[in-house]
N, C-alpha and C positions, 0 to 999 in steps of 0.2 A: 180338596183336602185329602190327605193321605189317610187311608183306612188302616187301622191297626189289625194285624193278623196274629192269631195265637201261635205260640211256639209248637213245633212238631216234635214229639218225643222220639220219633224215629229218624230225625234228621241228624246225621253225624256232624254237621257244621255248627250245630247249636251247642255252645259251650255249657249251657245250663243243664244239658242232658248227657253229662259225661258218664262213663261206665261206672257202675256200682256193683261190687261183688255180691251184694245182697239180692240183686235182681238178675235173674238169668238172661233177660233180654238186653242187658247192658244199659238200662235207663236209670236215671236218678229218681228216687222216690219223691213224689209230690206231697206237699202238705195239703190238708183239706181245703184251705183257702185258695191255694194255687190251682188245685184241680177244679174247684167251683168256677174260678175266674176263667180258666182255659176253656171249660165246657161252654160257659156263657158266651165267650168270644167266638167259639166255633159255631154256635147257633146263630149268632149275629152275622157272621161272615157268610153263612149259607142262606140266611133269610133275606128277604127284601128289606132294604134300609128305608124306613118310613120317617120322613121329616116331621118334627114336632114344633120346631121354632125356626123361622127363616128371618134373618135380619139382612136387609138389602140397602146398603148405602145410607145407614141411619145417622142423622145429625140431631142432637138434642141441645136446645139453647134455653138457658134460664134468663129471665129478665128480673133484675134486682132493682126495685123501685126506691125512690127517695134518696138517690145519691147526689141530686142537684140541691139547689138552695133557693130560698126566697119565694117559693110559690105556694107552700102550704100543702098538706097531704090531700085535703078535700078538693082543692083546685086542680092539683096534679092528677087525681083520679078521674075527675070529670074530663079533663083534657085527653087523657088516654083513651077514654071511651069514644069521644067525638072525633079526634084526629090522632090516631094511634102513632104513626111514624113521626109526625112533627112533634107530637106531644111527648113522645119518649125522650127525644133530645132535650126539649124544653124543661121537662120535669126531672131530668137527670137519671134516666133509666139506663142501667148498665147491662149489656148483653154478655152472658158467660157461656161460651161454647163448650159444654161439658163432654159431649160425645161427638166425634168427628169421623164421618164416612165409614162406619163400622159395618162389616158384612160377615156373616157366618151362617152355617146350617147345623142344627142339632137334630139328633135322631133318637128314636125310641131305644130305651135300654142304656143310654149313655149317662154317665155322671161327669159333669164338666166343671172343673175348677175355674174360678174367675179371680185373677190376681192383679196386683198393681199397687204402686205406692199410694199414700193418702191423696185424695182428690183426683184420682185418675179416671173416675166416671163409672166405677163398678156398680155401686148402688143405684146410680141414676139409670144405668142401662137395664138393671133388673126391674126397676119401677116402670120403665117404658114397656118392657116385655109383658109385665103384668097388666098393662093398660091403664096405669095410674098417672103416666106422664105422656103428653103428646110429643110427636116427633116433628122437627122443623123441616127435614127433608128425608126422603127414603121411605121405606115401608117395613113393618114388622107383621109377619103372619104366624099364627099359632094354631096348633091342633088342640081343641078343647079350651078350657078356661085355666090359665096358669094361676097358681096359688103362691103368693109371696109371703114368706116367713122371715121376719127380721126381729132384731132386739126391740125395735120400737113398734112392732105390730100392735094394732089397736085392740086392746081389751079394756074393760071398764074397771078402773082402780077402786071405785067405791063398792063394787060387787065382790062377793066372796069368790074364792077359787072355784068352788063347786058351780056357782052360777055362770062363771066365765067359761067353764068347760062346755056347758050347754050352749052358751051364746056363741062360742067359737065354732062348735060343731054344726050348729044350725046355719051359721054364716057360710060355712063351706059346702052347704047343700045336703047335709046329713039330716035324716028325720030324727024326731025326738026319741023314737024307739031305738034307733041305731046308736045315738049318743048314750042312752041309758045302758044299752048292752055293752058298750065299750068303756063306760065311765071308769070302772075300777082299774082296767088296764091302763088308762090314761094317767090316773093318779099314781099307780105303782111305777109306771115308766118314769114319771117326772121325779120321783123320790121326794115329793113335797112333804109327805107325812112321816119321813124317816126320823125326824126329831120333834115330832109333835103333830097335833091335829091342825095343821096350817091350812088345809083345804077349805075349812069352814070360816077362815078369817078373810077380811077384805084384802084385795091384792095390794093396796097401798102399804100394807104392813110387810110385804115381801121384800127381800133383797133383790137387786137387779138380776142376780144369778138365778134365784128361785123363779122369778117371773119369766125369764127367758126359757128356763127348763119346761115350765108349764106350757108356754106358747108352742115350743117345739113338739111337746107330747101331744097337744091337741091336733096340730097340723099333721103329725105322723100317724094319727089314728085312721086316716083316710088315704086310700090310694089315689094318686094324682096323675093326670096326663103329664103335667109339667109342674114341678115343685121348685121354687126359687128360695134358696136359704141364704140370708144375709147375716153373716157373723154369729148365727145362733149357736154354733158349736164352740165358740170361744168361751162360753160360760160353763159353769159346773165343774165337778171334779172329773178325774180320769175315768171313773166307772161310768158316769153319765155320758161322757164323750164316746166311750166304747159302745154303749147301748145305742147311741145316736148313729154312729157309723154303721153298725149292724143293721139298723132300721133302714138306713139309706140304701144299703145293698139289697134289702128285701123289696124296697120300692122300685129299684131298677129291675129286679127279677120279674116284676109284674108288668114290664114293658113301659114303665114311665121314664121320664127324663128328669134328671136332677141337676140344678145349677147350684154351686156352693161358692159364696164369696167368703174368703177368710184370709187373715194375715198370719195364720198358723200354717207354715209350710208342711208340717208333718200331717196335719189333717187333710190337706190337699192330696198329699202323696198316698195316704192310707185309703182315701175315699174315691178319688177320681183317676180315671185312666187317660183323660184328655183335659187340657188346660188352655184357657184363653188369657193372654196377658194384655191388659190395657195400660197405657202410659200416656198421661196428659190428654186423655180422651181418644187416643188413637190405638188401633189394634196393632200391637207390637209383634205378637207371635201367637200362633194357634197350632197345637200339635200334641203328641204324646206327652204326658205329664212330666216325666223325668227329663226329657229334652228341654221343655220350656222352663222347668224349675232351675236347671243348671244355668241357663242364660239369665234368668231373673236374679238368681243369687249372685252371679258374677256382676250384674248391674248394680245391685243394692249392697253388695259386700256382706251379705248375711250368710254365714257359714255355720250358724249355731245348730241347725238341724243335722247337718252332715257330721259335726263333731259329736253330737249326742248319739247318732246312729253308730259312729265308730266306737264310742265307749261301750255301747250296749253289745256290739259284736265282740269286743275284747273280753 
């Protein structure tokens, strides 16, 4: 895999560093975000690249039961236990090959977008990296314990938001004292209480957006070796999305690795410098985000983000 290298402000071949009368050295002035990204990339290029996730020829297969007829669910289940292969055919078990021979290496400090059309295997791959799904073939190696954050991440709907903050923090390995210390920051970050004291209400009373914001806020309160985010940034208003993107940048700065699954091309562009494109379970492309997004948008015919960017520039 090709490694991205930061632009050199003293390189005359770099069109982004054209002469600027305001600067005596002839370089264009960087924005704070550009400078932070360049410096971080320079540190990464000089430092040893440490792998955090290695996927080696990974295949993931789902078995969907009950697609046959005439055997009854109890009989089919018993047959599957006693004679798996023969029973699968007899009981009408369908094999769905969700991920096919996927290989890549992720490194510390990277934010990696994971894109693809619906049903391409993105969420399935994240679950396997998190250790929640077995692989049929190949291997997945991880540094530390990956944490999966998704819209359907398991918290308890009958408990209040407050209790779920403690539950989620403890589940991530934080002590009760650590959760208590960060509790108010979690609530403030989520924005749950902006329109009332919702944090004291059961989560079943929350909208899907409110629940997703709280889940992200809990997960983002802890530094992770590997954080896997599945569509969590698709919810909430633009202010919350901006806070989330900033927090992801902070997590990367602490040498963690972030994977982001999203159908929002702008979020991928704003957050990730590398993107992996899965299509029908196969790795279609892996490289710099802008290069991959151009190919993906040509494939899907999605030009909305480019048009929006053009209007903003105008």
